Structures are given as C-alpha cells and as structure tokens.
N, C-alpha and C positions, 0 to 999 in steps of 0.2 A: 255477478248478480247475488245479492244477499237476500232480497225479498222479491217475491213474484206475486203480484196482485192479480187474481184470476177469477173467472166467472164460470160456474157449472150450469149448463143448460139441461133442464130436467128432461125435455122431450128428446133431445139428441143424445143424452147420456155422455156428454163430452165437455171438456173445458176449453176455454180460450184465455189467453194472456191479455190483460188490460195494460199492465205497466210493470216493468222490472227496474229495480234500483239497488244501488250499493248501500242505501240507508236501511235501517231496520224500521219497518212500518208494521202496523198491527191493526186487527179488528175492524174490518170494513163494515160500515152501515150503508144501506142503499136508500137514497132519498125518496120520499113519497111521489115526487114528480117523475122519478125514474132517470133523471138527468145526470146525477153525480153520485160518487161514493165519498164517504167521510172516513178517514183513517187517522191514527195517531202515530207519532214517531219522535224519538229524542225529546220527549217531554212536551211536544206541541201537537197541534191539530192541523190536518191538511184536507183540503177539498180536492177531489180528483174528477174533473168533468169527463164523462164517458165519450163525448164527441171529439175530444182532443186531450187524451189522458196526460196529466202532468200533476206533480205535487204542488199545490197552491197553498202556501202557508196562511194561517188565519191569525189575525190580530186579536188577542184576548186581553188587551190592556195590561200587559205585564204579568198576568196569571200564567204560571207554567207548571212544570212537574206533573203533567197529565199522565195517567195510566191508560190502559186499553178498555176502560169501561165508559163508553160514550154512546150517544144516539141522537135521534131526530124525532121531534114530535109528530103525531099523526097528520097534522095540517102542514108540516114542513116549515113552520115559522120560527121554531125554537130548537136550539141544540142543547143537549145536556152532556155534562162530562164530569169525571171524577179526577180530583187533583190533590196532590200532597203539598200544595203551594204554601200553606201556613205552617208546615212542619209538625203537625200534631196527628197525622194519619190522613187517610183519604177522606175527602169531603166532596159533596155533590153540588154542582153549580149549573145554573141556566144562563144562556146567552142567546141573543137574537141570531137567527141563521145568517151566516156570513161574518159573524164576529162582532165585537164591541166590548162593553163593560159587563163582565159576568156578575151574577148574583148568587151567593151561596144559599142553598135551601135545606140542606141536611141538618137535622137537629143535634147531631153528635158525630164524633169520629171514633173509629174509622167507619166509613160508609162507602160502598161501591155500587153505583147505579147498574141496572141490568135491563129493565123493561119499562115501557110506557103503555098504559091501557089504551085500547083502540078509541075510546071516547075522549082521550086527552086529559082526563081528570086526575089520574093517579099514576104515581111512579112505584115500581117495585125494585128492591135493591137488597143487598146483604150488608150486614153490619155486625160488629162485635161490641156487645154492651156488657155481658157478664162473663168474666174470666176468659176473655178472648174466644168464646164460642161464637162461631159464625152462623147466623140465622137469617131467614128471609123476613123482610119487612115491607110494608107499604106506607105511603104518605100522600097527601094531596100534592098535585104536580106543582103548585105554586108555593109549596112549603106549608108546614103545620105539624101537628102531632103525628107521631109514627105509630103504626100498629104492627105488633110482632106476630108472625104467622106460624113459625116453627119454634120449638121450645127446647133447643139444645139436645135433640135426639141424635145428633151427629153433625158433621160439617155439611151444611146446606148451602148451595151456591147456584149461580146462573139462572135466576128466575126470569121467565118470559111469558107473556100473555098469549092465550089462544085468540084467534081472530074475532071471536064473538065476545071476548072480554070476560067470560065466565070462569075460566080456569087459569091457573099458573103452573107451568111446567118448570121443573128444577132438578138439580142433581143432589144426591145425599148419600153419605156413607154409613148411615145408621145400621146397616146390615153387614158391615165389614169392609166394603169398598164402594166407591161412587157408582150409583145406578141412577136411572131416570125415574123421577117421581112426578106426580101431578096432584093438585089439590084445588078446591074451590077458592075463589078470591078472598074469602073470609078465613081461610086456613083449615076449613073442615074437609073431611073426606080424603085425607092424605093416603095415597096408595102408590106402591111401586108398580111400574108398567111391565117390567120383565126382569129376568135375572140371567146374567152370563158372566164369564170370567174377565171380560174387559172392564177397564176403569172408564166410566162414561160421564162426560161433562157437557155442559152448555147446550141444552135442548132449545131449538128455535122452531116454533110452529109456523107454517107457511100462511101468508095472507089469504090464500084460496081455501084453506081448511083441509087440504088433502094430505099434507105431509108434516112430519116433524123431523128435522135433521139434528144430529148430535155428533160430538167428537169422541171417538173411541180410542183410549190409550191401551198400550199393552198390559196384560195381567201383571199385577204387582206394583204398578206405578203408584208413587206417593204424590198427592197433590195434582197440579196440572202444569208440569214443567214444559220448557221449550226443547226443541231439537230432539224429538223422538219420532220413530215411525208410527204415525197415527192414521186413522181412517175416518173419513166423514161418512156417516151412515144415515139412512133414512128409515122411517117407520110410519105406520098409520098412526093417527092420533090416539088410538087405544093401545099402542105398543105392538101391534101385530105387523106381519109382513116386513120384518126388518131386512135391510139390504145394505151391503157395503157399496158405496158409490165410487170412492176414490181413496187410494192410499198415498200419503205424502210425508215428507219430513216437516214436522210442525209441532203443534201443541199450543202452548201459551202464545196468544196473539193471532192464531189462525182464524178463529171465529168466536171470540168471547161474547159478542153482543149481537143483537138482531141484524141479520145480513141478507134477508130475502129481497128480491125484486118486488115491487108493489103488486104485481099480478101473480106472484107465486111461481113464475115460469123458470126462475133461475135464482142462484144465490152467489154471493161473493165470499172469497176467503183469501188467506195469504199462505203461500208455500215458501219454505225457507231453504236456502242452500244447505247441503249436507255439511256437518262440522268437519273442519280440516280442509 
C-alpha cells in the first residue's frame, strides 16, 4: 500500500479507509452531491465513487501533467485543475464534470488553484508574478482580470473560502514560519489567527461553519514536503479551541485542496506508507 484514501468522521472521532493503492494519489475533493471523491495521481485526474471505491481515470483530451491543486464547483457541474501541460509553469483549467475538453482560464503562469467561492463566481489561487514571490489572487470563475490580495509579505498559500464567502483563510510565513491567517475577500483585515511552533498549511473551513482544519508540520519544516509525520488539526473559525485530530505520515498531497463532505460531518485525506 503506497496511498491510503481515508475519511475522518467528526462525530465519531475516527477514520475509515475508502481505498488503498500502490499508486501515488493526492488531494481528495468531496463532490457537492456527496457521491464521489476527486483525486490526482501520476499527472492525471481520477474519480472515486464512494458506493464502489475505485480509481476511475478521467479523459481530459490529452491535457496532462496535473498537480494536486484541483476542485469542484459549488453546483458540481465543473471541475477545476492546475496543470504544467504547456511547460511554462502551472496554469488553471476548467472542464465539465466527468471530463472533456479543458479550457485554460488563468491569465498567467505559474498559477495554482485553491478555492471556489460559495456563490460560484470567483476563484482564489496563488501565483508568482514578481520575482517568484507567491501571493494570493482572485479572478472571475470563467476567466478575466486577476486581483492580487497579498503583496509579498511572505510566502502566502492555500487560500480557501469561508462558507459564507466573506473570508479567505490561507497560510503565510511572514512572521518566520507558516501560520494560519484570514482576510476579507478584498484582501483587507489580514490577521494571524494563532501562533505556535508548528509549520501550518492548507486551512479548510467546513461547509457547516463550525470548524477549520489544517495540516501541521513539525517545527523547522521548510515548505510543504511529503513523507513527514504530520497532524491534521481542527480549530474554531476564530482560531480558538485548537485540537489535534490525527497524526499520519503525509504532507504534500494529504489535503492540499478543499476536502470536506458537503454537510461538514467528515473530511477526506490521503495517508502515505512510511518511507522504506
């Protein structure tokens, strides 16, 4: 077993295995209908039906080299993914749910998708435009001009919307190492929610509005690598009542993108076999 796709039940405080595979898969999204998970692996995209779990490859009309930044529109009709297909850095594409001919929507490269506003109108993502500084941006979901929300204060990453669409949660290392931050959708009111010694990435607010989960790396970690002892933690939306839910071997690929069940009762993630 190389990758174990699992679901954590919030009420039970326990995990169950959905699928295990010798392939390297990453970053599960949970469909708005609740019926399937979407993951990437080996440069492609896979659908995993929850009633009969299996990796179902998706036809993207020859577009490949996908990374682990992908997701599903709030109405479930469209998928978004990031791909190095053209060889100029990651770019963002839209495709009809189920596959087909993708359409590139990002105005520049590199761009990595991370969140879709609850009203379906806006995408948030990270991009490098000035001297390789990674900042948070938004743009219309169907493509258009981008708006820069952070201004090079550090490496900012992992933006995801609150369920009311008013806030964007993200991680940033402007104070020395990655911590969880939040801001209004226009970039104002940026504030760190807490401070600890862990290196914290990829905050994901629950659709029910009660929780935010994030990935905690060991102190001193640089970036968000794979194959480390990490913890999936939860907190209240204001950063209070932080709690370690589960410790696993993981990191890059465990939960880079929105991964909650539509009712907020559970979330999906990937655990990896220990190195060696």
